[in-house]
Phi, psi and omega in degrees: 000131181277133178268126179264123180264131177233151177285162178301322179296321178293318179296314181298319180297320182282323187262339184096157187296317182292316179300315180297317181299313181298313180299315181296314180298319180299314181292323178298324181276355176069033179246153180278165175300321180298315179294319180295315180300313181295314181295326181274349179078030177237164179283155178298320179299319178298313182298318178297321177294320179298308180292338178276356176089017178301131183269354183248071182236155177287124182299322180301319179289323176299317179295325176300315181296314180298319179299318180298327179275007183058043180234154180241141176276327185250147175299152184306323184293347179258004182263000000 
């Protein structure tokens, strides 16, 4: 099987900023999709859809994942 290499800019353009951010943070922290899904309290299928750039996801679950990664979707002044 051939591995296709893409630049970060290409991945972000294809997946969207939130999907790219979650994927990048997860990899920086050295955790698997399975560990992130379990720790954030979401299903593995949901996490795969999130990292895959699915646009039809529950915002509450997206926020759960971001909280687990110690990341915020909104600037502090809006919280």
